[in-house]
Steps between C-alpha positions, in 0.01 A plus 500: 500500500808656653457857375671411173348583167572460131498798265329418173581685181406459139685666218209741471506601865879540497471722192240713679720541811792610280273737306361666812831525686666642186242775463684830562229637728492180712878477508528861616227463765648175638860610439574200284840519338605274213703295754199455727283406202756248377548355850125472560434326172796266551373413850146438374622271223726307733239447774175460302332191374410568137168374370363470150165667457260258336172683547423862425243684711320832458352590839688795646373852439855579385572241228875543552460338843347178366850365446548477876184291535613281214834445673324413827282244324795346316698467821208389714568793734366519853493882484537790263684775685460848360474870577296554184142608573372348178617155617414555865145594412443146379569361850521145370545341159412134440555423863828693526487786751635831374659685793729789579848438646413554868211250472732250333766536773239448772381183326854369480558571871180321596601193303846466653 
C-alpha cells in the first residue's frame, strides 16, 4: 500500500453526513457556511466509492451508527475511521478495525 485509501459511502452514510453538518449547532460550532457544506458534499461525492448496503446490522449502542458498519461491510472496508465513541467502543466489527483518525494515519504511514 502506498498511503492511498478509498473512501466508501452509502446513500445512508452520505445522508447522515449531510444531516449532521447541516445541524445549526454543528454548523455554528464548526463554522460551516452553506458554501463550505456544498463544497464538502460535492467533494465527498466526487471522491467516494459508493456501495449498496445489502445487509442490515444492529450492533452499535447508538442504532443510528449501524449504517456506517453496514457501509463498511458492503465495501469490504479495511478500516472504519470515526471520532464517534459509540463506534470506537466496538474496537472491531466482523474483522474490520474501528479506529480514530490519528490511528488510521499511522497505519497508512506504516504501510507505505
